[in-house]
N, C-alpha and C positions, 0 to 999 in steps of 0.2 A: 502494500503499498506504498502513497507517496508521504511521506512527513506531514502533520500537523503543526511543524514548526516554522512552518518557510509562511512567504509571508500572502497572501492572497492575488490569487490572477487576475488583471484587469478583461475581465473574460468577455467584456464587449467592445475592445477593440476587436481581439479575434476575432467577433461575431462579423468587423467591419470590413477586414480584412476577408475571410471568409465568402462574404458577398460581394468585395469589389474581384476577386477569381474566379464564381462561378456565374456571377451578375444572377444571385437569387434573390429571393427576397428571405428564403427559407430560417429561422430563429438558427443557430448557432446549436450543431448538436459534438460534444467534446466528450472524452474522460479519460484523465486523468492516469499517465502509467508512472510505472516507477521510475527514480531520478538514479543519481549515482550519489558524488560528495558533494559536488559544484552546491548551487543556490539556483543553476536552472531547473526550468518546470517544462516539464513536457503531458500533452496530451496527443489523443488518435482523435483527429474531425474529422467527419464526415464533410466528402462532399456535389453528391449528388449519390444516386444511385449504384449500389459496390462501387464509390472508392469514394479514397479517403488518402490523407496527409497527417504525417505527425510539425505538430506546431512547438515549439521550443518558445520561451520565453527567457526571459535575461531580466532580472527583476530589476536591477541597478548599470544601466548602460554603460553609464560613465564612471561606473568601479576598476581601477585598474587589473584588476584579479578576475573579473571575468569575460567571457567572448564576446562580450558586447561591446565594449573599450572602443570608444572614437575616439579618432587618430584627427590629427591635424589636418586641414582644407581635405571636412569633408571625408574619409578613406574609410570605407565602406569596410562593412567588421570584420576582424580577422575567420571565420569563418564563411563567409562566402569569398575572400579572395581568396584563399587556401580553398577550396572547394574548387575554383575556377578553373585556381592550378591546376590541382588534380585531374581534373574531367577533362584538358585540354590536352594534357598526357598520359593519356590513359589509360588512369587507375579509374576501377570502379567507385563509385559513387552517390549517396543519395541527389537525385536531379531536386533542380529549386523550382517552390510552386509559385509563391509568392513571398516579400517579405515586406516589412512596415518597424524597418527597425527605428521609428520616433516613437515609435509606440513597444518597444522593446520585444517585437516579433517575428520570428520569422518560421515558414513552410517548405518542409521538404515532402520530397516521397516517402510515400509508405513499405518500409523493405521489411515491415510485419516485424514480430517479433524471436523471432532467430537470430541470436547472436551467437556466436562459436559456440561460449559457451553453455547458451541449453541447447542446443542442434545434438552438442557430444555428450549432454546428459541421458540424450531418449535414444541417438546414434552412435553407440561408442567406438562401435564397428571402422567408423568412419577416420576418427582419429587422426589415422598418418597423411591419408591421401590429406586431410585440410590442411596438413599443417606442412607438408609438403608445399601445397597450394598456397599457402601463406608468407613459406619461403622466399617461393621462385618470385610472386606477387612482390613482397621486397623489393628483390635485387633485379627485375624487372624497373621498379618505380627508380629504386636509385639511378639503377643508366640514363631512365629516362628525363628526373630530374635533377642532373650532373650541372646544366647551365638553368640560371636563372633570370626570369624577365626584368631590368633594372627598376631599380624601387619597390622589390619582392618583399610584402614581409615577412618572408620565409628569412631571406636575402638579411634582414637584419635585425635579427636577434640568434645568439647561437648559446651555445654549452659554451660556456669561458673561466675561467678559472672562477671568476666571483660564483659566478654563476654555482657550478659545479658543488664546490665546498661548499658552498650555499646546504647542498641540499643535503651534506654531507651531513652539516653542523646539526642539519635537520633532526636526523638523529638524536645527534649527543642532545638537544631538547629536549624532544619529547620523549624518544624510546627510550631514553637512561634516567634521563633529572626530573621530566615531568611524571616518572612510575616508581618515584622515590628511592631509583636507585645512583645513591650520590659518587662525584668522581671527587680524589683526593688532589691538590693540584697539583700535583705531579703526575696524578691519571690525565686530568684535565691539557696541562701542558703539554704530554704524549701526544691525547688524540685532536689535537688544535695542530701539533705541528707534519702528525703524519695525512690529516685531514688535509693541510694545506699540498703537500708534495705531490701524494692523491690525486687530486684536483688540479695539478700541476701538469702531471704526467698528460691525463688525459687531454685537456684542454690540447695537450703542444702535437694530437693527431690530426694532420686533414681532417676535413669538413663536409662534410655532404645534407642532404635532405635527412629529413629524419619527422618522424611521427608526432613524437615522445611517448607516448600508453598505446602503444603499439599490440595487441592485449585478445586475448578470449571473448572478453565482455563488448569489442569495440571493435568487431570484426562480424557482419552480419550474412548468416548463412542463404545463400536466394539457389534453388532448383532451376535448372536450364530443363525444355519442354521435351528430355530424353530423359529427367529425373539425376542427372550430373550435379551432383553441390559447385556452387560458387564463394567469392567471399567477396563483400565490398564492406570500405571502411568508412567510420564513422567518430566524432569525438577528435577530430584535426587539426582545429581552429588552434594548436594552441606548436606547432608545426615550427622548427626551429632550425641551424642548421648543428649539428654535431657529428658523434665517430661515427663509421660505418655500421658498430656491431651494435648501438644503443636502443635501433628496435631489435633485433633480433633477443636481446635481454631478456627485451619486455615480454615477448614473444613467448619463447622460453622458459625463462625464470620468472614465469607468468606465477602472480600469487595467489589462483587462484585456481589452479593447478597443477598436479605433480605426476613430474616426468621420471623418466631413469634416465642414468647415464650414457647409457648408450643409444636413447631417443637422443637426443638433444646432441648427441657426437654423430649421429646421421644424416638431422638438421643441419647439421653445421659443413657438414660435405656439402650436403648437395648446397647453400646457401654459393659454398667454393667454387661448385662446379658452374652454376649460375653465373660468378660473377670472374671465371677462366682463371680462375689464382693458380698459384702453383703446389706446390706439394708444402714451402718453405710459406705461401703465402697463406694456406690453409693454416697452419701452422700460429700463422702472426696472428689468424682471425679468433683460434682460441685463444693465444692469449691474452686479448685484445679482450674478449667475452669474457671470459674470469676477470679482470683487470672491473671492466663496468660493473659485473658484477655487483660485485663486495661495493663499488661506489653505490650504481640506483637502487638495492636492493634496501641497504643504510637506510637509505634515504625513504622505501617504502613502508616501513616498520615505523620511523618518527612519523611518517603520514599519515598513518593510521587509525592510531596513538590523538595525534591534532584532529583526525577528523572529530574524532569520541569527544574530547576535554569542549574544542570551542566549538564546535558545527553541532553536538549533542549528538550525534546520531556514533552509535557503538556499535552498529553492524558488519567494520571491520576490522575488530580487535581479533578473533577468531584467528587473522590472519598473522597476526603480529609475530610468534613466534614460528610459524612453520615460514615467513621470511626469512628470519633473522637465521632460524638453520641453511638457506640458504648462501648467506651471508657467507657464515662459516665452511661450506663443503665448496666454497669458489675457493677462500682463504686454504682449505689444506693442498690447493694441489698447488697453492702460488708459495710454497717450501722452499723455494728456491730465492723466494725477495724478501729481504733483511727487513723493508719496510711493513711487509702485509705480516711478517712472522711475529712481528709487534705488536701490531694489531691485532692480529687471533687471539699470544699473550696477555693485552687488555684485555678484549672481549671473555674473556677464560675469566679474567679475575673477577670485574667487576658482575660477568652474570653466569657466570658456576655451570 
């Protein structure tokens, strides 16, 4: 069910938008859908007999942490700009049905309720083929998006040192301290030192297009006329430049899924083949994958606690410990990295 703590949506504005699109004066027929961790609201809206669309409402389009951020010069919402870019480069994304950004609403194609997570809960036998498809789609998109248009919103933001370090520190603040796990001054200094170096190392890698949250809840499963499943991307408004493996970590280190190591290695092999990498390149992808797993999954663990404490949404707390376990597993594969050995020792001391 949708959260009752969210502000009411001005549905009369949505009704005006729907009436403008359809040319009909029918009363609004809208059903609210379950959302995620943000304050955005989603509704399935009837457009006429047998036709529907998904409406997204941004409560305060001027807030910098929301999808509806308004940019200088009347720039479109990042959702709309990135959607258009992806569609132009051959990535399957929902079609735009209508927009009323001044009212906080966008209407997009209704792709149904089958996220990859939902679909696999019903049809687990399709897991391997769909993850092969997700990796292939990502590799193809990275190549198609290697060159970006001038002034693209994607190229104006990046996983630079400051953002990467902030994400790691998010774990210290929320994954440790907010849960009553106090660090000694020496432990705090060590954590900050290691966060600084890990962020600097990842920030120095070549950058390309990154979805930023390419995981099973943000991929929609569609069946073609022959019944073959394909994937469509959603929730891509935060796309930016970053390391090639970041979306692979989001996909294969998904906090909402569990994979054995052989499955992950096979998908990394798939990626290397799709990108034309030789054996040395494949090994480098594996090393980068483990390093970004430490960075990304620490952030995720902290974020889940933040969502509970700040947004009063405890539904992500069950993923905190499994996510930390993914960090520890990556650290175990990085025993030849002195900094990562020290980080593993620190986590072992404070977490047990």
